[in-house]
DSSP file (Angstrom, degrees, kcal/mol; ACC not computed):
  #  RESIDUE AA STRUCTURE BP1 BP2  ACC     N-H-->O    O-->H-N    N-H-->O    O-->H-N    TCO  KAPPA ALPHA  PHI   PSI    X-CA   Y-CA   Z-CA
    1    1 A M              0   0    0      0, 0.0     2,-0.4     0, 0.0    49,-0.0   0.000 360.0 360.0 360.0 -20.9  162.6  123.1  153.5
    2    2 A F        -     0   0    0     66,-0.0     2,-0.1    49,-0.0    49,-0.0  -0.798 360.0-133.0-101.9 142.2  163.8  121.8  156.9
    3    3 A S     >  -     0   0    0     -2,-0.4     4,-1.6     1,-0.1     3,-0.2  -0.382  27.3-107.0 -83.1 166.9  166.2  119.0  157.3
    4    4 A D  H  > S+     0   0    0      1,-0.2     4,-1.0     2,-0.2    -1,-0.1   0.872 121.1  54.6 -61.0 -37.3  165.7  116.1  159.7
    5    5 A S  H  4 S+     0   0    0      1,-0.2     4,-0.3     2,-0.2    -1,-0.2   0.835 106.2  52.2 -68.0 -30.2  168.4  117.5  162.0
    6    6 A E  H  4 S+     0   0    0     -3,-0.2     3,-0.4     1,-0.2    -1,-0.2   0.849 115.8  38.9 -73.2 -33.5  166.5  120.8  162.2
    7    7 A T  H >X S+     0   0    0     -4,-1.6     3,-1.5     1,-0.2     4,-0.6   0.502  91.2  91.3 -93.8  -4.4  163.2  119.3  163.2
    8    8 A A  T 3< S+     0   0    0     -4,-1.0     3,-0.4     1,-0.3     4,-0.3   0.785  74.0  69.6 -60.2 -27.8  164.7  116.6  165.5
    9    9 A H  T 34 S+     0   0    0     -3,-0.4    -1,-0.3    -4,-0.3   122,-0.1   0.659 117.0  16.9 -71.2 -15.2  164.4  119.0  168.5
   10   10 A F  T X4 S+     0   0    0     -3,-1.5     3,-1.4   125,-0.1    -1,-0.2   0.256  87.0 108.2-139.6  16.6  160.6  118.8  168.6
   11   11 A R  T 3< S+     0   0    0     -4,-0.6    -2,-0.1    -3,-0.4    -3,-0.1   0.679  73.0  68.4 -71.7 -13.9  159.6  115.7  166.5
   12   12 A N  T 3  S+     0   0    0     -4,-0.3    -1,-0.3   120,-0.3     2,-0.2   0.625  83.0  93.5 -77.5 -12.2  158.6  113.9  169.7
   13   13 A Y    <   -     0   0    0     -3,-1.4     2,-0.3     4,-0.0    -3,-0.1  -0.583  53.1-176.0 -83.8 143.9  155.7  116.3  170.3
   14   14 A S    >   -     0   0    0     -2,-0.2     3,-2.0    21,-0.0    19,-0.2  -0.968  38.5 -86.0-132.9 151.5  152.1  115.5  169.1
   15   15 A Q  T 3  S+     0   0    0     -2,-0.3    19,-0.2     1,-0.3     3,-0.1  -0.292 113.6  18.0 -57.1 139.1  149.0  117.6  169.2
   16   16 A N  T 3  S+     0   0    0     17,-3.5    -1,-0.3     1,-0.3    18,-0.1   0.453  85.4 149.4  74.1   6.0  147.1  117.2  172.5
   17   17 A D    <   -     0   0    0     -3,-2.0    16,-2.7    16,-0.2     2,-0.5  -0.443  37.4-147.4 -60.7 140.3  150.1  115.7  174.3
   18   18 A T  E     -A   32   0A   0     14,-0.2     2,-0.5    -3,-0.1    14,-0.2  -0.971  14.2-168.6-111.1 127.2  150.0  116.6  178.0
   19   19 A I  E     -A   31   0A   0     12,-3.1    12,-2.5    -2,-0.5     2,-0.4  -0.967   3.0-159.0-121.6 126.8  153.4  117.0  179.6
   20   20 A C  E     -A   30   0A   0     -2,-0.5   130,-3.0    10,-0.2     2,-0.4  -0.859   3.2-165.1-109.1 139.5  153.9  117.3  183.4
   21   21 A F  E     -AB  29 149A   0      8,-3.1     8,-2.7    -2,-0.4     2,-0.3  -0.951   8.5-170.0-120.1 142.8  156.9  118.8  185.2
   22   22 A C  E     -AB  28 148A   0    126,-2.6   126,-2.6    -2,-0.4     6,-0.2  -0.978  10.1-146.6-134.6 143.9  157.6  118.2  188.9
   23   23 A D    >   -     0   0    0      4,-1.8     3,-1.3    -2,-0.3   124,-0.1  -0.404  41.8 -90.0 -98.7-175.9  160.0  119.7  191.3
   24   24 A S  T 3  S+     0   0    0    122,-0.4   123,-0.1     1,-0.3    -1,-0.0   0.643 124.1  49.8 -71.9 -14.6  161.7  118.1  194.3
   25   25 A I  T 3  S-     0   0    0      2,-0.1    -1,-0.3     0, 0.0    -3,-0.0   0.295 122.9 -95.9-108.7   9.0  158.9  118.9  196.7
   26   26 A G    <   +     0   0    0     -3,-1.3     2,-0.2     1,-0.3    -2,-0.1   0.451  69.7 148.7  97.6   1.2  156.0  117.7  194.6
   27   27 A N        -     0   0    0      1,-0.0    -4,-1.8    -5,-0.0     2,-0.4  -0.499  31.9-155.5 -66.4 137.7  154.8  120.8  192.9
   28   28 A V  E     -A   22   0A   0     -6,-0.2     2,-0.4    -2,-0.2    -6,-0.2  -0.946  14.8-172.6-122.6 137.5  153.4  119.9  189.4
   29   29 A E  E     -A   21   0A   0     -8,-2.7    -8,-3.1    -2,-0.4     2,-0.4  -0.986  10.8-158.5-126.4 139.4  153.1  122.0  186.3
   30   30 A K  E     -A   20   0A   0     -2,-0.4    29,-0.5   -10,-0.2     2,-0.3  -0.944   9.7-176.0-123.4 137.9  151.3  120.9  183.2
   31   31 A I  E     -A   19   0A   0    -12,-2.5   -12,-3.1    -2,-0.4     2,-0.4  -0.960  11.5-152.3-125.5 151.4  151.5  122.0  179.6
   32   32 A V  E     -AC  18  57A   0     25,-1.9    25,-2.1    -2,-0.3     2,-0.9  -0.984  19.9-126.2-122.9 132.0  149.4  120.8  176.7
   33   33 A I  E     - C   0  56A   0    -16,-2.7   -17,-3.5    -2,-0.4    23,-0.3  -0.680  29.6-179.5 -76.2 107.3  150.5  120.7  173.0
   34   34 A Q  E     -     0   0A   0     21,-2.1     2,-0.3    -2,-0.9    22,-0.2   0.903  58.5 -18.0 -77.5 -42.6  147.7  122.7  171.4
   35   35 A S  E     - C   0  55A   0     20,-1.6    20,-2.9   -20,-0.1     2,-0.4  -0.995  40.7-148.7-160.9 158.1  149.1  122.5  167.8
   36   36 A I  E     + C   0  54A   0     -2,-0.3     2,-0.3    18,-0.2    18,-0.2  -0.964  38.2 171.0-129.6 113.3  152.1  121.9  165.6
   37   37 A T  E     - C   0  53A   0     16,-2.1    16,-2.7    -2,-0.4     2,-0.3  -0.856  24.0-156.4-128.7 157.5  151.8  124.0  162.5
   38   38 A G  E     - C   0  52A   0     -2,-0.3     2,-0.3    14,-0.2    14,-0.2  -0.954  13.2-174.7-127.6 150.9  153.8  125.1  159.5
   39   39 A S  E     - C   0  51A   0     12,-2.4    12,-2.0    -2,-0.3     2,-0.4  -0.968  10.0-160.0-143.6 161.4  153.4  128.1  157.3
   40   40 A Y  E     + C   0  50A   0     -2,-0.3     2,-0.3    10,-0.2    10,-0.2  -0.999  15.3 169.1-141.9 134.4  154.8  129.5  154.1
   41   41 A S  E     - C   0  49A   0      8,-2.7     8,-3.1    -2,-0.4     2,-0.5  -0.978  24.5-143.8-144.1 158.9  154.8  133.0  152.8
   42   42 A Q  E     + C   0  48A   0     -2,-0.3     6,-0.2     6,-0.2     3,-0.1  -0.983  15.7 175.9-126.1 119.9  156.5  135.1  150.1
   43   43 A T        +     0   0    0      4,-1.8     2,-0.2    -2,-0.5     5,-0.1   0.640  69.6   2.0 -99.3 -17.1  157.4  138.7  150.9
   44   44 A G  S    S-     0   0    0      3,-1.0    -1,-0.0     1,-0.0     0, 0.0  -0.823  93.9 -74.8-150.8-171.6  159.1  139.6  147.7
   45   45 A L  S    S+     0   0    0     -2,-0.2    -1,-0.0     1,-0.2     3,-0.0   0.873 129.7  14.7 -63.4 -36.9  160.0  138.1  144.3
   46   46 A L  S    S+     0   0    0      1,-0.0     2,-0.9     2,-0.0    -1,-0.2   0.535 102.3  98.9-115.3  -9.8  162.8  135.9  145.8
   47   47 A D        +     0   0    0     25,-0.1    -4,-1.8    24,-0.1    -3,-1.0  -0.720  44.7 174.0 -90.9 106.7  162.2  136.0  149.5
   48   48 A K  E     -C   42   0A   0     -2,-0.9    24,-2.4    -6,-0.2     2,-0.4  -0.914  10.9-163.1-111.1 140.3  160.3  132.9  150.7
   49   49 A Y  E     +CD  41  71A   0     -8,-3.1    -8,-2.7    -2,-0.4     2,-0.4  -0.986   8.8 179.1-130.1 128.6  159.8  132.3  154.4
   50   50 A T  E     +CD  40  70A   0     20,-2.6    20,-2.3    -2,-0.4     2,-0.3  -0.970   3.4 176.0-128.1 142.0  158.8  129.1  156.1
   51   51 A D  E     -CD  39  69A   0    -12,-2.0   -12,-2.4    -2,-0.4     2,-0.4  -0.996  17.8-158.9-145.1 155.9  158.2  128.3  159.8
   52   52 A L  E     -CD  38  68A   0     16,-2.5    16,-2.7    -2,-0.3     2,-0.4  -0.987  20.8-173.9-125.4 138.0  157.2  125.4  162.0
   53   53 A R  E     -CD  37  67A   0    -16,-2.7   -16,-2.1    -2,-0.4     2,-0.6  -0.992  23.8-148.1-140.3 146.5  155.9  126.1  165.5
   54   54 A V  E     -CD  36  66A   0     12,-2.8    11,-3.2    -2,-0.4    12,-1.3  -0.958  23.2-162.0-107.7 118.4  154.8  124.1  168.5
   55   55 A V  E     -CD  35  64A   0    -20,-2.9   -21,-2.1    -2,-0.6   -20,-1.6  -0.874   9.0-170.8-107.4 133.0  152.0  126.0  170.4
   56   56 A I  E     -CD  33  63A   0      7,-3.0     7,-2.2    -2,-0.4     2,-0.5  -0.780  21.2-137.6-119.6 162.8  151.2  125.1  174.0
   57   57 A V  E     +CD  32  62A   0    -25,-2.1   -25,-1.9    -2,-0.3     2,-0.4  -0.994  26.2 172.5-116.7 125.9  148.6  125.9  176.6
   58   58 A N  E >  S- D   0  61A   0      3,-2.6     3,-1.7    -2,-0.5   -27,-0.1  -0.968  72.7 -17.8-136.8 117.0  149.9  126.6  180.1
   59   59 A N  T 3  S-     0   0    0    -29,-0.5     3,-0.1    -2,-0.4    -1,-0.1   0.918 127.4 -54.1  51.7  47.9  147.6  127.9  182.9
   60   60 A D  T 3  S+     0   0    0      1,-0.2     2,-0.5     0, 0.0    -1,-0.3   0.548 114.1 122.0  64.5   9.8  145.0  128.9  180.2
   61   61 A S  E <   -D   58   0A   0     -3,-1.7    -3,-2.6     2,-0.0     2,-0.5  -0.897  52.9-148.9-103.2 129.1  147.7  131.0  178.4
   62   62 A V  E     +D   57   0A   0     -2,-0.5     2,-0.3    -5,-0.2    -5,-0.2  -0.836  32.0 147.9 -98.5 130.9  148.4  130.1  174.8
   63   63 A Q  E     -D   56   0A   0     -7,-2.2    -7,-3.0    -2,-0.5     2,-0.3  -0.989  50.4 -95.7-155.2 158.9  152.0  130.6  173.6
   64   64 A D  E     -D   55   0A   0     -2,-0.3    -9,-0.3    -9,-0.2    18,-0.2  -0.629  30.1-177.9 -72.7 135.0  154.6  129.4  171.2
   65   65 A L  E    S+     0   0A   0    -11,-3.2    17,-1.5     1,-0.4     2,-0.4   0.791  72.2  11.1 -94.8 -43.1  157.0  127.0  172.9
   66   66 A F  E     +DE  54  81A   0    -12,-1.3   -12,-2.8    15,-0.2     2,-0.4  -0.995  63.3 179.2-143.8 127.5  159.3  126.3  169.9
   67   67 A T  E     -DE  53  80A   0     13,-2.5    13,-2.8    -2,-0.4     2,-0.4  -0.999   4.9-172.1-131.8 133.1  159.5  128.0  166.5
   68   68 A I  E     +DE  52  79A   0    -16,-2.7   -16,-2.5    -2,-0.4     2,-0.3  -0.992  15.7 174.0-122.5 130.3  161.9  127.2  163.7
   69   69 A S  E     +DE  51  78A   0      9,-2.6     9,-3.0    -2,-0.4     2,-0.3  -0.942  10.9 178.4-137.9 156.8  162.1  129.5  160.7
   70   70 A K  E     -D   50   0A   0    -20,-2.3   -20,-2.6    -2,-0.3     2,-0.3  -0.976  16.2-145.2-156.8 140.4  164.1  129.9  157.6
   71   71 A S  E >   -D   49   0A   0      5,-0.3     3,-1.6    -2,-0.3   -22,-0.2  -0.722  33.2-110.2-103.8 162.3  164.1  132.2  154.6
   72   72 A S  T 3  S+     0   0    0    -24,-2.4   -23,-0.1    -2,-0.3   -25,-0.1   0.756 117.0  51.2 -64.5 -25.2  165.0  131.1  151.1
   73   73 A Y  T 3  S+     0   0    0    -25,-0.2     2,-0.4     2,-0.0    -1,-0.3   0.448  97.1  82.7 -92.5   0.6  168.2  133.1  151.1
   74   74 A S    <   -     0   0    0     -3,-1.6     0, 0.0     1,-0.1     0, 0.0  -0.881  56.7-163.8-108.1 135.4  169.5  131.7  154.4
   75   75 A L  S    S+     0   0    0     -2,-0.4     2,-0.3     2,-0.1    -1,-0.1   0.713  76.9  61.5 -84.2 -22.1  171.2  128.3  154.7
   76   76 A K  S    S-     0   0    0     -5,-0.0    -5,-0.3     1,-0.0     2,-0.2  -0.793  78.0-131.7-108.1 148.1  170.6  128.2  158.5
   77   77 A S        -     0   0    0     -2,-0.3     2,-0.5    -7,-0.1    -7,-0.2  -0.521  15.3-131.1 -87.8 162.0  167.4  128.1  160.4
   78   78 A N  E     -E   69   0A   0     -9,-3.0    -9,-2.6    -2,-0.2     2,-0.5  -0.970  18.8-160.5-114.6 132.0  166.6  130.2  163.3
   79   79 A I  E     -E   68   0A   0     -2,-0.5    12,-1.8   -11,-0.2    13,-0.7  -0.937   6.7-172.9-114.5 131.9  165.1  128.6  166.4
   80   80 A A  E     -E   67   0A   0    -13,-2.8   -13,-2.5    -2,-0.5     2,-0.4  -0.980   2.5-168.4-124.1 137.9  163.2  130.5  169.1
   81   81 A I  E     +EF  66  88A   0      7,-2.5     7,-2.1    -2,-0.4     2,-0.3  -0.986   9.3 172.5-124.6 133.9  162.1  129.1  172.5
   82   82 A S  E     + F   0  87A   0    -17,-1.5     2,-0.2    -2,-0.4     5,-0.2  -0.999   6.6 155.0-140.9 141.3  159.6  130.9  174.8
   83   83 A F  E >  S- F   0  86A   0      3,-1.8     3,-2.6    -2,-0.3    42,-0.1  -0.783  70.0 -24.0-167.1 118.0  158.0  129.7  178.0
   84   84 A K  T 3  S-     0   0    0      1,-0.3    40,-0.6    -2,-0.2    41,-0.1   0.858 132.6 -35.2  47.7  49.2  156.6  131.5  181.0
   85   85 A G  T 3  S+     0   0    0      1,-0.3     2,-0.4    38,-0.1    -1,-0.3   0.275 109.4 127.1  89.6 -12.3  158.8  134.6  180.5
   86   86 A F  E <   -F   83   0A   0     -3,-2.6    -3,-1.8    37,-0.1     2,-0.4  -0.657  36.4-179.4 -77.1 131.1  161.7  132.6  179.2
   87   87 A V  E     +F   82   0A   0     -2,-0.4    32,-3.3    -5,-0.2    33,-0.5  -0.994  19.2 160.3-136.9 129.0  162.9  134.0  175.9
   88   88 A N  E >   +F   81   0A   0     -7,-2.1    -7,-2.5    -2,-0.4     3,-0.6  -0.804   4.6 174.3-145.6 104.5  165.7  132.8  173.6
   89   89 A N  T 3  S+     0   0    0     -2,-0.3     3,-0.1    -9,-0.2   -10,-0.1   0.441  81.5  49.9 -90.2  -0.7  165.4  133.9  170.0
   90   90 A T  T >>  +     0   0    0      1,-0.1     3,-1.7   -12,-0.1     4,-0.6  -0.180  64.6 136.3-126.4  40.0  168.8  132.5  169.0
   91   91 A A  H X>  +     0   0    0    -12,-1.8     4,-1.8    -3,-0.6     3,-0.6   0.721  56.9  78.7 -63.6 -21.1  168.4  129.0  170.4
   92   92 A N  H 34 S+     0   0    0    -13,-0.7    -1,-0.3     1,-0.3     4,-0.3   0.845  89.8  56.4 -58.3 -30.7  169.9  127.5  167.2
   93   93 A K  H X4 S+     0   0    0     -3,-1.7     3,-0.9     1,-0.2     4,-0.3   0.883 106.6  49.6 -64.8 -37.5  173.3  128.5  168.7
   94   94 A N  H X< S+     0   0    0     -4,-0.6     3,-1.2    -3,-0.6    21,-0.3   0.815 103.2  59.7 -70.4 -30.8  172.6  126.5  171.8
   95   95 A F  T 3< S+     0   0    0     -4,-1.8    -1,-0.2     1,-0.2    -2,-0.2   0.488  90.5  72.1 -78.3  -1.4  171.5  123.5  169.7
   96   96 A E  T <  S+     0   0    0     -3,-0.9     2,-0.6    -4,-0.3    -1,-0.2   0.686  92.2  62.3 -82.4 -18.9  175.0  123.3  168.2
   97   97 A K    <   -     0   0    0     -3,-1.2     2,-0.5    -4,-0.3    18,-0.4  -0.925  67.3-166.3-115.2 114.0  176.5  122.1  171.5
   98   98 A V        -     0   0    0     -2,-0.6     2,-0.6    16,-0.1    16,-0.2  -0.856  16.5-140.2 -95.9 125.9  175.4  118.7  172.9
   99   99 A Y  E     -J  113   0B   0     14,-3.4    14,-1.7    -2,-0.5    13,-0.4  -0.783  16.1-171.5 -84.4 120.0  176.4  118.1  176.5
  100  100 A R  E     +     0   0B   0     -2,-0.6    -1,-0.1    12,-0.2    -2,-0.0   0.540  53.5  94.9 -93.1  -8.7  177.4  114.4  176.6
  101  101 A D  E    S-     0   0B   0     10,-0.1    11,-0.6    12,-0.1     2,-0.5  -0.189  77.7-113.8 -73.9 175.3  177.7  114.1  180.4
  102  102 A T  E     -J  111   0B   0      9,-0.2     2,-0.3    10,-0.1     9,-0.2  -0.957  28.9-168.5-114.4 128.3  174.9  112.9  182.6
  103  103 A I  E     -J  110   0B   0      7,-2.7     7,-2.8    -2,-0.5     2,-0.5  -0.834  14.2-140.5-112.3 155.1  173.2  115.2  185.1
  104  104 A L  E     +J  109   0B   0     -2,-0.3     2,-0.5     5,-0.2     5,-0.2  -0.959  23.9 172.6-118.2 113.8  170.8  114.2  187.9
  105  105 A L  E >  S-J  108   0B   0      3,-2.5     3,-2.1    -2,-0.5    -2,-0.0  -0.979  73.5 -20.4-124.6 118.7  167.9  116.6  188.4
  106  106 A N  T 3  S-     0   0    0     -2,-0.5    -1,-0.1     1,-0.3     3,-0.1   0.845 128.1 -52.1  53.1  37.1  165.1  115.6  190.9
  107  107 A G  T 3  S+     0   0    0      1,-0.2     2,-0.5     0, 0.0    -1,-0.3   0.455 113.3 120.8  82.1   0.8  166.1  112.0  190.6
  108  108 A K  E <   -J  105   0B   0     -3,-2.1    -3,-2.5     2,-0.0     2,-0.4  -0.869  56.8-141.5-102.0 125.4  166.0  112.0  186.8
  109  109 A Q  E     -J  104   0B   0     -2,-0.5     2,-0.4    -5,-0.2    -5,-0.2  -0.724  20.2-170.9 -84.2 130.1  169.2  111.2  184.8
  110  110 A I  E     +J  103   0B   0     -7,-2.8    -7,-2.7    -2,-0.4     2,-0.3  -0.987   9.3 169.0-127.8 125.6  169.6  113.4  181.7
  111  111 A S  E     +J  102   0B   0     -2,-0.4    -9,-0.2    -9,-0.2   -11,-0.2  -0.862  57.5  27.7-129.0 163.1  172.2  112.8  179.0
  112  112 A N  E    S+     0   0B   0    -11,-0.6    20,-0.5   -13,-0.4     2,-0.3   0.958  87.9 152.6  50.6  63.0  172.9  114.2  175.6
  113  113 A Y  E     -J   99   0B   0    -14,-1.7   -14,-3.4   -12,-0.2     2,-0.4  -0.742  44.5-133.5-123.0 165.4  171.2  117.5  176.3
  114  114 A Y  E     -G  130   0A   0     16,-2.9    16,-2.6    -2,-0.3     2,-0.5  -0.935  15.7-147.7-115.0 142.5  171.2  121.1  175.3
  115  115 A R  E     -G  129   0A   0     -2,-0.4     2,-0.5   -18,-0.4    14,-0.2  -0.960  13.7-169.3-113.8 122.0  171.3  123.9  177.8
  116  116 A I  E     -G  128   0A   0     12,-2.9    12,-2.6    -2,-0.5     2,-0.2  -0.945   9.3-148.6-115.7 124.5  169.5  127.1  176.7
  117  117 A E  E     -G  127   0A   0     -2,-0.5     2,-0.3    10,-0.2    10,-0.2  -0.606  23.7-105.4 -93.1 151.2  169.8  130.3  178.8
  118  118 A N        -     0   0    0      8,-2.3   -30,-0.2    -2,-0.2   -32,-0.1  -0.577  22.8-166.5 -74.5 131.5  167.2  133.0  179.1
  119  119 A E        +     0   0    0    -32,-3.3     2,-0.2    -2,-0.3   -31,-0.1   0.575  60.5  98.1 -91.1 -12.5  167.9  136.1  177.1
  120  120 A S        -     0   0    0    -33,-0.5     3,-0.1   -35,-0.1   -33,-0.1  -0.533  65.8-147.7 -80.5 142.2  165.3  138.2  179.0
  121  121 A K  S    S+     0   0    0     -2,-0.2     2,-0.7     1,-0.2    -1,-0.1   0.855  92.2  51.6 -74.5 -36.5  166.3  140.4  181.8
  122  122 A E  S    S+     0   0    0    -37,-0.1     2,-0.3    -3,-0.0    -1,-0.2  -0.901  81.8 138.0-104.8 114.7  163.0  139.9  183.7
  123  123 A H        -     0   0    0     -2,-0.7   -38,-0.1     1,-0.1   -37,-0.1  -0.982  52.3-153.6-152.8 159.9  162.3  136.2  184.0
  124  124 A S  S    S+     0   0    0    -40,-0.6    18,-1.6    -2,-0.3     2,-0.4   0.424  90.2  60.0-110.2  -7.2  161.0  133.5  186.2
  125  125 A I  E     - H   0 141A   0     16,-0.2    16,-0.3     1,-0.1    -1,-0.2  -0.988  58.6-171.4-125.2 127.3  163.1  130.8  184.4
  126  126 A K  E     -     0   0A   0     14,-3.1    -8,-2.3    -2,-0.4     2,-0.3   0.917  67.4 -10.6 -81.7 -47.7  166.9  130.9  184.2
  127  127 A S  E     -GH 117 140A   0     13,-0.8    13,-2.7   -10,-0.2     2,-0.4  -0.974  54.9-137.1-153.1 162.8  167.5  128.1  181.8
  128  128 A I  E     -GH 116 139A   0    -12,-2.6   -12,-2.9    -2,-0.3     2,-0.5  -0.974   9.7-146.6-125.7 138.0  166.0  125.1  180.0
  129  129 A I  E     -GH 115 138A   0      9,-3.0     8,-2.6    -2,-0.4     9,-1.7  -0.920  24.6-173.7-100.7 128.6  167.4  121.6  179.5
  130  130 A W  E     -GH 114 136A   0    -16,-2.6   -16,-2.9    -2,-0.5     2,-0.3  -0.970   9.3-175.5-127.3 136.8  166.3  120.2  176.1
  131  131 A T  E  >  - H   0 135A   0      4,-2.6     4,-2.4    -2,-0.4   -18,-0.1  -0.953  32.5-130.4-126.7 152.6  166.8  116.7  174.7
  132  132 A D  T  4 S+     0   0    0    -20,-0.5  -120,-0.3    -2,-0.3  -121,-0.1   0.783 109.5  55.7 -68.6 -24.5  165.9  115.4  171.2
  133  133 A L  T  4 S+     0   0    0      1,-0.1    -1,-0.2     2,-0.1  -124,-0.0   0.902 128.1  10.8 -73.4 -42.4  164.3  112.4  173.0
  134  134 A E  T  4 S-     0   0    0      1,-0.3     2,-0.3  -121,-0.0    -2,-0.2   0.441  88.5-141.1-118.9  -1.8  161.9  114.4  175.3
  135  135 A G  E  < S+H  131   0A   0     -4,-2.4    -4,-2.6  -122,-0.0     2,-0.6  -0.592  84.2  21.7  73.3-136.1  162.0  118.0  174.0
  136  136 A M  E    S+H  130   0A   0     -2,-0.3    -6,-0.2    -6,-0.2     3,-0.1  -0.546  74.4 169.8 -65.9 113.8  161.9  120.4  177.0
  137  137 A T  E     -     0   0A   0     -8,-2.6    12,-2.9    -2,-0.6     2,-0.3   0.753  56.9  -6.2-102.1 -31.6  163.1  118.1  179.7
  138  138 A A  E     -HI 129 148A   0     -9,-1.7    -9,-3.0    10,-0.2    -1,-0.3  -0.986  54.1-158.5-159.5 156.3  163.7  120.5  182.6
  139  139 A Y  E     -HI 128 147A   0      8,-2.2     8,-2.8    -2,-0.3     2,-0.5  -0.997  16.6-133.4-143.8 146.0  163.7  124.1  183.5
  140  140 A Q  E     -HI 127 146A   0    -13,-2.7   -14,-3.1    -2,-0.3   -13,-0.8  -0.848  19.9-145.8-102.2 123.5  165.4  126.0  186.3
  141  141 A L  E >   -H  125   0A   0      4,-3.1     3,-2.0    -2,-0.5   -16,-0.2  -0.322  31.6-101.0 -79.5 166.6  163.4  128.6  188.2
  142  142 A D  T 3  S+     0   0    0    -18,-1.6   -17,-0.1     1,-0.3    -1,-0.1   0.797 123.9  58.1 -59.0 -30.1  164.8  131.9  189.6
  143  143 A D  T 3  S-     0   0    0    -19,-0.2    -1,-0.3     2,-0.1     3,-0.1   0.274 121.6-109.4 -85.4  13.8  165.0  130.3  193.1
  144  144 A N  S <  S+     0   0    0     -3,-2.0     2,-0.2     1,-0.3    -2,-0.1   0.445  74.1 138.3  73.1   4.4  167.2  127.6  191.6
  145  145 A R        -     0   0    0     -5,-0.1    -4,-3.1  -122,-0.0     2,-0.4  -0.531  46.5-136.7 -73.0 147.5  164.6  124.8  191.9
  146  146 A W  E     - I   0 140A   0     -6,-0.2     2,-0.5    -2,-0.2  -122,-0.4  -0.894   8.3-155.7-107.3 136.8  164.4  122.5  188.9
  147  147 A M  E     - I   0 139A   0     -8,-2.8    -8,-2.2    -2,-0.4     2,-0.3  -0.959  21.3-168.4-104.5 123.9  161.2  121.3  187.3
  148  148 A T  E     -BI  22 138A   0   -126,-2.6  -126,-2.6    -2,-0.5   -10,-0.2  -0.872  28.4 -97.3-119.6 150.3  161.7  118.0  185.4
  149  149 A I  E      B   21   0A   0    -12,-2.9  -128,-0.3    -2,-0.3   -12,-0.1  -0.354 360.0 360.0 -63.9 139.0  159.6  116.2  183.0
  150  150 A K              0   0    0   -130,-3.0    -1,-0.1    -2,-0.1  -129,-0.1   0.413 360.0 360.0 -98.6 360.0  157.6  113.4  184.7
């Protein structure tokens, strides 16, 4: 039910991957891909619902990192991203605009990226940089420090 372009944003993840993020002063944060699952349900005679999700473990907390869902009557998928208080339930709008410039964060050059802003009023993360090559590539903390994938 999902096209290659819809799943491109997280196809680089595999179960049990460990991903480390580092800031400019050496603080390290680790997430582990616990599972990548798909499900299908039917809520009515014509309403079919499918989703794919990437579930992570971060500091012993289990949460969805990335969810893509679609119903049978919708031509577009809905993408939701959540991480440590960061919430964006309409991330598919953000994935429509690719930034083609190159940015430098903590010595890492990042090109062809998506920038996803936090929709939550109370948050510890302002925005996330996402690439199809690495998935979540960087995130900006409230104190404006960036954590980048190592």
